LOMARVEX-290131 format. One record per residue (C-alpha): x, z, y; residue in three letters; residue number from 1. Coordinates in nm, 4 decimals, m for minus. Layout:
N
((X,Z,Y),'ala',NUM)
...
//
This chain:
212
((10.4878,17.5434,6.5587),'unk',1)
((10.5004,17.2259,6.7603),'unk',2)
((10.1594,17.1187,6.8923),'unk',3)
((10.0415,16.8129,7.0852),'unk',4)
((10.0569,16.8603,7.4605),'unk',5)
((9.7527,17.0461,7.5884),'unk',6)
((9.6198,17.1523,7.2460),'unk',7)
((9.6441,17.5288,7.1781),'unk',8)
((9.8062,17.6245,6.8481),'unk',9)
((9.4907,17.8108,6.7378),'unk',10)
((9.2864,17.4948,6.7900),'unk',11)
((9.5446,17.2831,6.6093),'unk',12)
((9.5146,17.5069,6.3032),'unk',13)
((9.1389,17.4497,6.2948),'unk',14)
((9.1522,17.0714,6.3283),'unk',15)
((9.2136,16.9943,5.9565),'unk',16)
((8.9033,17.1990,5.8748),'unk',17)
((8.6948,17.0072,6.1254),'unk',18)
((8.8308,16.6780,5.9956),'unk',19)
((8.7452,16.7619,5.6347),'unk',20)
((8.3837,16.8505,5.7186),'unk',21)
((8.3412,16.5517,5.9483),'unk',22)
((8.4717,16.3137,5.6814),'unk',23)
((8.2314,16.4692,5.4311),'unk',24)
((7.9470,16.4059,5.6770),'unk',25)
((8.0613,16.0452,5.7133),'unk',26)
((8.0643,15.9996,5.3347),'unk',27)
((7.6988,16.1124,5.3301),'unk',28)
((7.6115,15.8464,5.5835),'unk',29)
((7.5632,16.0838,5.8775),'unk',30)
((7.6385,15.9464,6.2243),'unk',31)
((7.6291,16.2829,6.4041),'unk',32)
((7.7290,16.6402,6.3251),'unk',33)
((7.6324,16.9464,6.5265),'unk',34)
((7.8608,17.2207,6.6496),'unk',35)
((7.6205,17.4706,6.4903),'unk',36)
((7.6668,17.3071,6.1496),'unk',37)
((8.0449,17.3094,6.1804),'unk',38)
((8.0460,17.6663,6.3089),'unk',39)
((7.8282,17.7946,6.0241),'unk',40)
((8.0441,17.6349,5.7547),'unk',41)
((8.3693,17.7607,5.9085),'unk',42)
((8.2563,18.1069,6.0183),'unk',43)
((8.3141,18.0282,6.3859),'unk',44)
((8.0993,18.0361,6.6969),'unk',45)
((7.9346,17.7135,6.8090),'unk',46)
((8.0826,17.7619,7.1559),'unk',47)
((8.4328,17.7707,7.0066),'unk',48)
((8.3669,17.4501,6.8127),'unk',49)
((8.2418,17.2710,7.1223),'unk',50)
((8.5424,17.3916,7.3195),'unk',51)
((8.7870,17.2732,7.0511),'unk',52)
((8.6344,16.9269,7.0141),'unk',53)
((8.5672,16.8652,7.3812),'unk',54)
((8.9313,16.9575,7.4457),'unk',55)
((9.0251,16.6471,7.2437),'unk',56)
((8.8013,16.4304,7.4588),'unk',57)
((8.5214,16.4108,7.2007),'unk',58)
((8.1939,16.3798,7.3897),'unk',59)
((7.8910,16.5388,7.2272),'unk',60)
((7.5175,16.5062,7.2773),'unk',61)
((7.3051,16.8188,7.3448),'unk',62)
((7.0511,16.7190,7.0792),'unk',63)
((7.2540,16.5310,6.8213),'unk',64)
((7.5960,16.6942,6.8273),'unk',65)
((7.9205,16.4984,6.8010),'unk',66)
((7.9568,16.1367,6.6832),'unk',67)
((8.1149,16.1515,6.3397),'unk',68)
((8.3330,15.8408,6.3626),'unk',69)
((8.4636,15.9161,6.7131),'unk',70)
((8.5387,16.2756,6.6186),'unk',71)
((8.7178,16.1713,6.2995),'unk',72)
((8.9392,15.9230,6.4832),'unk',73)
((9.0215,16.1656,6.7658),'unk',74)
((9.1167,16.4506,6.5340),'unk',75)
((9.3213,16.2251,6.3038),'unk',76)
((9.5065,16.0866,6.6059),'unk',77)
((9.5824,16.4368,6.7328),'unk',78)
((9.7127,16.5400,6.3921),'unk',79)
((9.9318,16.2335,6.3752),'unk',80)
((9.7458,15.9752,6.1688),'unk',81)
((9.4814,15.9168,5.9071),'unk',82)
((9.6990,16.0598,5.6272),'unk',83)
((9.7946,16.3741,5.8171),'unk',84)
((9.6183,16.5887,5.5567),'unk',85)
((9.8298,16.4568,5.2661),'unk',86)
((10.1364,16.6620,5.1740),'unk',87)
((10.4414,16.6382,4.9535),'unk',88)
((10.5620,16.9463,4.7662),'unk',89)
((10.9400,16.9770,4.7387),'unk',90)
((11.0247,17.2226,4.4633),'unk',91)
((10.8531,17.2513,4.1233),'unk',92)
((10.9788,17.5981,4.0288),'unk',93)
((10.7863,17.9251,4.0342),'unk',94)
((10.7128,17.9088,4.4071),'unk',95)
((10.6092,17.5448,4.3825),'unk',96)
((10.3708,17.6195,4.0961),'unk',97)
((10.2166,17.8998,4.3015),'unk',98)
((10.1575,17.6551,4.5860),'unk',99)
((9.9916,17.4083,4.3487),'unk',100)
((9.7613,17.6844,4.2252),'unk',101)
((9.6643,17.7947,4.5764),'unk',102)
((9.3084,17.6710,4.6321),'unk',103)
((9.3306,17.7725,4.9971),'unk',104)
((9.5364,17.4606,5.0723),'unk',105)
((9.2473,17.2380,4.9742),'unk',106)
((8.9963,17.4570,5.1543),'unk',107)
((9.1999,17.4070,5.4707),'unk',108)
((9.1601,17.0324,5.4314),'unk',109)
((9.5028,16.9434,5.2884),'unk',110)
((9.5953,16.7545,4.9711),'unk',111)
((9.9154,16.7907,4.7722),'unk',112)
((9.9680,16.4351,4.6517),'unk',113)
((10.3164,16.4390,4.4971),'unk',114)
((10.5827,16.6832,4.3765),'unk',115)
((10.9588,16.6337,4.4043),'unk',116)
((11.2477,16.8288,4.2562),'unk',117)
((11.6203,16.7785,4.2063),'unk',118)
((11.5712,16.8263,3.8303),'unk',119)
((11.2279,16.6708,3.7687),'unk',120)
((11.2871,16.6345,3.3946),'unk',121)
((11.2519,17.0134,3.3572),'unk',122)
((10.8883,17.0266,3.4648),'unk',123)
((10.5771,16.9100,3.2837),'unk',124)
((10.2093,16.9981,3.2890),'unk',125)
((10.1780,17.0668,3.6611),'unk',126)
((9.8879,16.8285,3.7105),'unk',127)
((10.1097,16.5950,3.9134),'unk',128)
((10.4186,16.4080,3.7969),'unk',129)
((10.7420,16.5590,3.9261),'unk',130)
((10.9680,16.2940,4.0798),'unk',131)
((11.3314,16.2933,4.1888),'unk',132)
((11.4096,16.3532,4.5558),'unk',133)
((11.5399,15.9983,4.5899),'unk',134)
((11.1876,15.8557,4.5511),'unk',135)
((11.0392,16.0533,4.8404),'unk',136)
((11.1129,15.7996,5.1137),'unk',137)
((10.9569,15.5052,4.9302),'unk',138)
((10.6412,15.6989,4.8453),'unk',139)
((10.6116,15.8342,5.1997),'unk',140)
((10.6255,15.4808,5.3370),'unk',141)
((10.3647,15.3508,5.0934),'unk',142)
((10.1218,15.6435,5.1290),'unk',143)
((10.1743,15.7231,5.4949),'unk',144)
((10.2549,16.0893,5.4208),'unk',145)
((10.4207,16.2693,5.7126),'unk',146)
((10.4447,16.6349,5.6029),'unk',147)
((10.5997,16.8355,5.3218),'unk',148)
((10.6055,17.1908,5.1905),'unk',149)
((10.9592,17.3024,5.1080),'unk',150)
((10.9383,17.5421,4.8131),'unk',151)
((11.2897,17.4889,4.6782),'unk',152)
((11.5039,17.7719,4.5498),'unk',153)
((11.7827,17.9112,4.7682),'unk',154)
((12.0494,17.7215,4.5791),'unk',155)
((11.9141,17.3806,4.6788),'unk',156)
((11.6801,17.4438,4.9736),'unk',157)
((11.9095,17.2586,5.2134),'unk',158)
((11.9249,16.9629,4.9750),'unk',159)
((11.5448,16.9583,4.9753),'unk',160)
((11.5354,16.9772,5.3553),'unk',161)
((11.7821,16.6892,5.3818),'unk',162)
((11.5646,16.4830,5.1470),'unk',163)
((11.2593,16.5485,5.3667),'unk',164)
((11.4526,16.4275,5.6712),'unk',165)
((11.5908,16.1220,5.4881),'unk',166)
((11.2374,16.0306,5.3759),'unk',167)
((11.1320,16.0021,5.7387),'unk',168)
((10.8757,16.2825,5.7321),'unk',169)
((10.7741,16.4373,6.0625),'unk',170)
((10.6998,16.8000,5.9697),'unk',171)
((10.7779,17.0654,5.7105),'unk',172)
((10.6477,17.4060,5.6109),'unk',173)
((10.9636,17.5894,5.5041),'unk',174)
((10.9021,17.8583,5.2401),'unk',175)
((11.2660,17.8745,5.1284),'unk',176)
((11.3419,18.1879,5.3282),'unk',177)
((11.6974,18.0781,5.4175),'unk',178)
((11.5935,17.9120,5.6519),'unk',179)
((11.6933,17.5547,5.5798),'unk',180)
((11.8327,17.3552,5.8724),'unk',181)
((11.6254,17.0688,6.0146),'unk',182)
((11.7046,16.8440,6.3101),'unk',183)
((11.5087,16.9198,6.6299),'unk',184)
((11.2863,16.6131,6.5973),'unk',185)
((11.1245,16.7579,6.2813),'unk',186)
((10.8345,16.9969,6.3460),'unk',187)
((10.8993,17.3056,6.1307),'unk',188)
((10.6960,17.6156,6.0541),'unk',189)
((10.8641,17.8886,5.8491),'unk',190)
((10.7323,18.1606,5.6188),'unk',191)
((10.9744,18.4349,5.5129),'unk',192)
((10.8087,18.7031,5.2998),'unk',193)
((11.1062,18.9385,5.3159),'unk',194)
((11.1232,18.9241,5.6938),'unk',195)
((10.7479,18.9685,5.7278),'unk',196)
((10.7484,19.2716,5.4977),'unk',197)
((11.0375,19.4237,5.6929),'unk',198)
((10.8366,19.3714,6.0120),'unk',199)
((10.5336,19.5496,5.8629),'unk',200)
((10.7518,19.8342,5.7372),'unk',201)
((10.8908,19.8784,6.0860),'unk',202)
((10.5419,19.8880,6.2330),'unk',203)
((10.4149,20.1702,6.0117),'unk',204)
((10.7370,20.3734,6.0283),'unk',205)
((10.8489,20.6404,5.7770),'unk',206)
((10.5891,20.8924,5.8934),'unk',207)
((10.2909,20.6630,5.8675),'unk',208)
((10.3952,20.5050,5.5381),'unk',209)
((10.2727,20.8093,5.3416),'unk',210)
((9.9636,20.8697,5.5549),'unk',211)
((9.6177,20.8134,5.4062),'unk',212)
//
């Protein structure tokens, strides 16, 4: 994972959660939010929250907490823009449908806003219209989306990756398992279930696999 200079990866993973809660506070008209409130809702320690936010240059008050608007702007800037939580899904097959059904994505503060596939006419009833890959660049420019989840099948994963690059997106979560090839300027995180299972199998070994 590529992270902004000086921001630990663990902190970076928590930032979308902070941003979601801080934006909710803003929508309720709150000007301040405490580290204790954030910590309780996220299952973290208040000290960790203060360390994460102060590391971004967000200055808090001992009695009031952190200023909501300043914190929102600082986190959005670190993540790469106001629409950093919006995602495209590339691939409407079985894996793509599983991603759409995963409520954890929303709980982490992200929104799947559009689905693309090389054969969009095959897919209906997903809750979002499935569009051809060729429309990705125009929609990315209009919506300010910078990230995508690549859930294409093996037979066209590289085509999906190329479409992400051509659309001008900055980052991709690659679930294709190939892995697909991206240029170095694209931030890429990869998930390969087969490789991860092989790693776990190696850890337990043949003797421990049957142990109870």
